[in-house]
N, C-alpha and C positions, 0 to 999 in steps of 0.2 A: 504494500500500500504506500502511495505517495501522498504528501501533504503540501499544499501551497500556502504560503504565509504572507500576510499583509503586515505592514508596520502597525504596531499596536501600542496603546498605553495600557499597562496592566497594573491593576490595583486591587488588592484584596488579601484574603487569608487562605492558606493551604495547610491541611493536616498531613504531615509527612508520614509515610508508611514506616513500619518497624524496620530496624536495621537488618539488612540481608546478612551481613557478616556475623552479627550476633546470633541471628536466627539459626544459621547453619550449626553453630557451636552448641547452642542450647538444645536444639532438636536432637543432636547426636548424644549429648550428655543425658538427656531425658530418656532416650532409647536405652542407653547403657544402664540407667537406673531402674529400668523396667516400668517407666511411666509413659503417659501419653506424650507423643512427640508430634502430633498433627495439630498445629496451632491455627489451621485454616488460613495461612498466609498465601498471598498471590505472588506471582513472579516465577518465571521458568526455572531459575536456579534453585530457589528454596523448594519448589515443587519437585525438582529432581532429587534433592536430598530426602524429602519426605517419602517419595515413591521408592527410593532405594532402601530406606529404613523399613518401609512396609514389606518389601520383598524379603529382607532379612528376617523380619518378625515371622512371616509365613514359614520360612525355612526352619527357624528355631522352634516354632510350634509344631513342626512335623508335617506341615501341609505340602511341602515340596522337597525335592532332593538337592536342587541347585537354585541359588538366588540369582536372578537376572537383574543386574544393577545398571540402569540406564542413566548415566550422568548428564545426558543432554550435552550442553555446551559449558557446563559448570566445572571449572578447574577446582574450585573449593570442594565440591562433592566428591570428585575423583580422588584428590590428594588427601582429603581427610579420611575417607572411608576405606581406602586401600589398606593402610596399616591396621585399621580396626578389624577388617575382615580377616586379615592374616592372624591377628591376635585371637580372634574368636575360633579359628581353626575350622572354618566351614567351606563348603564348595560354593563358589560364586563366579559369575562372569560379568565383567565390566564392559559396557559399550558406551559410545558417545557419538557426537556428530559435530558438524561445523569444523572449526579449527582445533577442537579439543584433541583429536588424535595427533596433531602436530605440535602441541604445546609441551614444554619440557616436563619429563617425568623419569628419565633414565636413572638419575642418581638415587631417587627414592626406591625404584625397583631394585637397583644394585644392593643398597643397604639392607633391604628386606630379605633378598635372596641370600645375602651373606649370613643372615641370622636364621636360616632354615626355612623361610617361606618358600613354598612351591608355586611359582608364578610362571605361567606359560605365555610367552609373548614379550616383546619389548616395546610395544605401543598398543593402543586400543585396536581391536578388542583384546582383552586380557582374561585369562582364566586363573583363578586361585584354587588350588586343590587342597582338600583337607587331609590330615594324616590318615583318617579312616579310608579315604578314597585310594590313597597310595599304598596302604597296608605295609607301611615301613615304620619301624619303631624309632622313637626319638626324633621324628621330623616335626615340622611346624615351627612357627616363629618362636625364637628363644630370646631370653633376656641377655643383656650384655652391653657392650659399648657401641653405640650407633653414631658413626662419624658422618656429618653432613655439611655441605658447603652452604653457609648462610647467605651467600651472595646470589643464589639462584631463585629461591622462593621460600618465604616464611611459611607457606602452606605445608611444606614437607615437615617442618618442625611441629606444627599444630597436629598433623596426622599422627606423628609419633607420640606426642604428649597425650593424645586420647587413648592410644593403643597400649603403651608400655605399662601403665598401672594394672592392666588385665593379666599380665604375664606372671609366671610363678616366681621368678627371681627379680632382683633389683637391676636397674639399667642406668646407663648414662647416655645423654645426648651431647656429643662433642661438636660444637659449632665451629667450623673452620672459616676464617675470613669474617668480614663484617656482616652482621645479620641485617638484611633488608626488611623493610616494612615491620619494624620492631613493634609498632602499636598493635598490629594484629596478633602477635604472640602474647602481648600483654593482655589482650582481650581473652585469649584462650586460657591463660593462667587464672584470670578472674573467674571465668566460668567453671574451671576445674575446682577452684577453691570453694565456690558456691555449692558445688555438688559433692563436697567432702573429700576431694582427691588432693593429696599433698604432693607438691613438686618443689624441690629445693634448687634455688639458683646457685651456681658454682662458677668458679673462674673459667671453666672450660665450656660451660653451657648450662645443663640441667641434670640433676640426679632425681631418679624416679623410683620409688619403692614399688615392689611387685605385690600382687595379691590384694590390691585395693578394691573397694566397692564404691560405686557411684551411689550417693544417697539422694533419694527423691526430694525435690523442693518445688515450690511454686514460683516459677520464673516470670519476670516481667521484662519485656523487650523495650529498649529505648528507640526513638526515632532515628532514621537513617541519614547520616550526614552525606553519604554519597548521593542520595536522592535530593536532599535539601539544597545542595549546591546549585542545581539548575533553576529552581524558582527564585533563590536569592540572587542569582546572576540576572534573572529577568527584572527583578526589582532595581538592581543597580543600573541597568541599561534602559529601562522603559517606563518606570513609574514607582510603585511602592508595593512590595509583597512581604507579608508576614508568614513565616513558616512556624508551625506549632509542633510541639512534642519532640524537640531536639534539645540536647543537654550540652551546656557550655563546657562541662567537665568530662565529657565523654572521652574514652580512650580509642574511639574509632579513628583510624588513620586519616580519613577524609575530613575530620574536624579541622584539619589544617587549612581547609578552604577559608574558614572564618578569618584566620590570621593573615592569610595571603591577600584576601580581598580588602581587609582593613589597611594593610600595608600599602595597597595601591591607591588608597584614598577613598575606598568604598564606605559609604555611610550605612553601617549595620549596627543596630542597637538591640540590646537585650530587652525582651518583653517578659511578661509574667509566665508565659508558657513556651517561649521560643525566641525568635529573632525577627526583626523587620529590617528590610533592605530598601533604601530609597535611591532614586536616580542620582548618580554621582559623576563628577569629572574624575576620571581615573588616570593614574600615572603608571609608568613602566615599573617593572620589578625584576629583581634577580633572586632566584631561590633554587634549591636542590629538591627534586621530587623523588629521590630514592625511597623515602618512606611513605610517600603518598602519590604513587604513580597514577591512580585513577582520577586525580584532580586535574591532570594535565589538559585533557580536551576542553573542559569548560573554562579553566583559567586561561588557556590559549585564546579563547574567544574574547575574554576580558582584555587580554593583552592587545588584541587586534584593535580594540576601541580606545586603548589607553594612549596617552601622549608619551612619545619616546620609544626607546628600544628595550625590549625585555629579553632576559636570558633565563632559560629553564634548564638546569643541569640534571643528570641522572635519568635521561630519557631513553637510554638504550633498551631498558626492560619493556618499553611499550611495544617493541617489535613482536613480542610473543604473547600478545593479548588476544581477544576475540577476533581482532584484525591485526594487521601491522599498524598499530594505532599511531605510531609516529608518522608513517607515510600518509595515513588517513587524515590526521590533523593538518599536515602540511598541504594536502590537496584541498581540504575544506577552506583553509585560509587563502589559498591561491585563487579559488573561485570567488572569494570575497574581494579580491584585488590586494591582498595583504602579502607582502614579501616576507619570506622566511629563509633562514640558513641553518644548516646542521653540520656540526663538526665536533669531534671529541666528546661524545655523550652529552652535547649541549644543543638545545634548540633556541635559535635567536628569532625574535618576532619584531618586525618593524611596524609599530602601531600607527594610529591616526585615522582609522576607518571612521567615516561619518555616514556615507550613503553609497548606494550602488548606481552605476550609470547604465545598467542593463539587468534584465531578469536572468537568474542563474539556476542551475540544478546542482544539488549536492548529493553525492553518493554516501549512504550510511555505512557501506561496507559490511552490512549485517551486524553492526556493532552498536549496542544500545547507547553507549556514551557518545559516540560520534553523532548518532541520530539526534539525541537530545541537545547536544551542543549546536548542531545545525539549526534546530528549531529555535533555540534561544537567539542565535545570530539573525535568523530570518525574521523573527518578530521585532528585532531592533531596527532593521533596515528595510524590510519589505521586499517583495519581488523575488522571493527564494522558494524553490521547490526542493524538498528533501525526499529522497527515494528510499523505499524499504523500511519505513518506520515501525513496522510490526515487530522488529527486533527489540523495541523498547520493553516488550513483555518480559524480557530476561530479568529486569531488575525493578522497573517502575511502570507497571502496566497502566496505571491510572494517570500518568503524567499529562497527556493531552486533555483528558476529561477534567483534570484538576485546574488547568490554566484557562480553559475556554470560558467558564462562568465569570472569571475576573478580568476579562477583556482581551484574551488572546484570539486573534482572527486567524483561524486555522480551517482550511478547506481541503 
């Protein structure tokens, strides 16, 4: 589906959906605690996690012999659940679609195999074989020292943190290199603590006791900063938008959007239940996105409208997202007439965009964050068509429905 966008003045309030990052983690912990894990949340990624957990439940309940786990396009679902399935010692097959089979996972597979997991395949589809299926004594995932490169994906660490407490013996996670997206690991540790699982930080990474039990709790999900960034950006560029149900003290990595936008001169004020963003004259910025890569598409749009030249470091990780997100951002900005340069892990954006001199089309690249960034830009200047916006269902399916009632002219 394509949408055509007119220049709009957008004013009003939006209730931000629950955090996708937190939802994945709480759903998995709830499942491991034997509690309800279906919170009725929408979005393709969280639905993928829910459906995978449901398939695992059917297997553990004896209703099937193999769990078919369809991760869709969700890297979180795949990387979190693969170690958990190995620790549970069950038969399962992982499948996925889109760019997920191409996204990095080899290092996680290697470390799981080194510790006894029987995994068939080196990319999706993957089969995990249980010890019973193999009829081999002393096989299955074993505790020990799990060495992982922290520079590739924090999701590997999260998957191991969920799985290792289930093993018989104690384990260590040794993190080599600088850990990227640290905030996401912090969120995982908070969820584990809430569910009664103890993890000790060490100079090498983490120490995890074995034979731990997940304790059932009544979990509450906070609003999603990844989603809130788009309505807040609309407020900064077009009018005044209040986003409700987001926490200033959140450990979500994309909470960084608030600091970045304010540093650009964005007028964003705290309200009783969230934040309000008002149309602002923005200035260029320099920052490193290593720990908040998902903010780059929408911040790049703000940089396009800002005065001056912005530099965003730590962008190489964007190449292995739902799209080659770095290339997609550069193409989006090029269509808007904004010059960019890339070198040495840094994206340079030459701002000053005010209006378009012709109607344009923007390809979403089937990437939800590119699609929503294109919509925000289009509503600020008008005369923009964004192609393939159905991909928004991956994380924020109600985005267009939320912004239309408060003034967004979307056709």
